[in-house]
Each structure stands twice: as C-alpha cells, then as structure tokens.
DOGUVEX-423885 format. One record per residue (C-alpha): x, y, z; residue number from 1; residue in one letter. Coordinates in steps of 0.001 Angstrom, whole numbers, plus 500000, padded with zeros to 6 digits. Example, Ala and Ser with C-alpha at 12.3 -4.5 7.8 and 13.67 -1.06 7.14 Angstrom:
<pts>
+--------+--------+--------+------+--------+
:     c1 :     c2 :     c3 : sese : badren :
+--------+--------+--------+------+--------+
: 512300 : 495500 : 507800 :    1 :      A :
: 513670 : 498940 : 507140 :    2 :      S :
+--------+--------+--------+------+--------+
</pts>
This chain:
<pts>
+--------+--------+--------+------+--------+
:     c1 :     c2 :     c3 : sese : badren :
+--------+--------+--------+------+--------+
: 437510 : 251146 : 670636 :    1 :      X :
: 434541 : 253065 : 672007 :    2 :      X :
: 433868 : 253302 : 675727 :    3 :      X :
: 431571 : 250828 : 677389 :    4 :      X :
: 428830 : 252071 : 679664 :    5 :      X :
: 426586 : 250648 : 682348 :    6 :      X :
: 423129 : 251657 : 683585 :    7 :      X :
: 423337 : 254759 : 685741 :    8 :      X :
: 426417 : 256201 : 684014 :    9 :      X :
: 426120 : 259950 : 683432 :   10 :      X :
: 426831 : 260769 : 679783 :   11 :      X :
: 426577 : 263577 : 677257 :   12 :      X :
: 426000 : 263586 : 673499 :   13 :      X :
: 425642 : 266106 : 670696 :   14 :      X :
: 422272 : 267030 : 669180 :   15 :      X :
: 421178 : 269680 : 666694 :   16 :      X :
: 420375 : 271888 : 669701 :   17 :      X :
: 423819 : 271414 : 671284 :   18 :      X :
: 425213 : 269159 : 673989 :   19 :      X :
: 422662 : 267078 : 675883 :   20 :      X :
: 423247 : 265374 : 679226 :   21 :      X :
: 421583 : 262269 : 680541 :   22 :      X :
: 421926 : 258807 : 681973 :   23 :      X :
: 422429 : 255350 : 680496 :   24 :      X :
: 419299 : 253245 : 681017 :   25 :      X :
: 420399 : 249980 : 679416 :   26 :      X :
: 422735 : 248309 : 676943 :   27 :      X :
: 420938 : 246808 : 673942 :   28 :      X :
: 422277 : 244052 : 671712 :   29 :      X :
: 419249 : 243254 : 669557 :   30 :      X :
: 416856 : 245185 : 667319 :   31 :      X :
: 415087 : 247890 : 669352 :   32 :      X :
: 412520 : 250550 : 668422 :   33 :      X :
: 412161 : 253791 : 670388 :   34 :      X :
: 409829 : 256560 : 669193 :   35 :      X :
: 409719 : 255096 : 665682 :   36 :      X :
: 413508 : 254865 : 665348 :   37 :      X :
: 414804 : 251347 : 664731 :   38 :      X :
: 418254 : 250596 : 666148 :   39 :      X :
: 420008 : 247440 : 664985 :   40 :      X :
: 422729 : 246711 : 667537 :   41 :      X :
: 424319 : 243295 : 668003 :   42 :      X :
: 426306 : 241581 : 670757 :   43 :      X :
: 429494 : 242644 : 668933 :   44 :      X :
: 428216 : 246181 : 668255 :   45 :      X :
: 425999 : 247199 : 671220 :   46 :      X :
: 424133 : 250468 : 671577 :   47 :      X :
: 422773 : 252237 : 674647 :   48 :      X :
: 419364 : 253546 : 675680 :   49 :      X :
: 419893 : 256950 : 677285 :   50 :      X :
: 417434 : 259230 : 679060 :   51 :      X :
: 417792 : 262992 : 678641 :   52 :      X :
: 418070 : 265033 : 681861 :   53 :      X :
: 416275 : 267919 : 680132 :   54 :      X :
: 413345 : 266292 : 678341 :   55 :      X :
: 413108 : 262915 : 680059 :   56 :      X :
: 412897 : 261323 : 676603 :   57 :      X :
: 414760 : 258118 : 675779 :   58 :      X :
: 416878 : 257483 : 672687 :   59 :      X :
: 419332 : 254855 : 671463 :   60 :      X :
: 422927 : 255870 : 670726 :   61 :      X :
: 426071 : 254149 : 669553 :   62 :      X :
: 428842 : 254214 : 672169 :   63 :      X :
: 431065 : 256455 : 670045 :   64 :      X :
: 428378 : 259172 : 670236 :   65 :      X :
: 428459 : 259187 : 674056 :   66 :      X :
: 430964 : 260755 : 676445 :   67 :      X :
: 431169 : 259919 : 680150 :   68 :      X :
: 430724 : 262924 : 682440 :   69 :      X :
+--------+--------+--------+------+--------+
</pts>
C-alpha cells in the first residue's frame, strides 16, 4: 500500500530532469485538472496536489510516485 500524505508534508518525486522536492498542497478524490492535465482520482484511489520548491508550479501525483522527506 502506498503512503498517505497530508497538506504540508515535504515530499520528493522523480521527473525527467531528476529528483524534485516540494510540499503536499491537498489530497484529491475527484476529477481535477491542473495545467491541462486531467487527473481522475477517487476516494479509494486518491492523488495529491504537490507544489515544487524549485518552480512553484503545482502538479497532481499518485501516492506511489511520492516519497516523504
């Protein structure tokens, strides 16, 4: 089972440019669109909005893509 996160948790994730660090903004459990990307989480399969420390941009990630720091 993947970790669960809460707003304010410091996390990291992998991108094409390498490891990125940021913070969990919110847990989402319904269809969400950020920067043209449509995420389709559900209450049984939540995803997380994260904000990059480097760029300040937000993205949605599945919990298995995130690692607590």
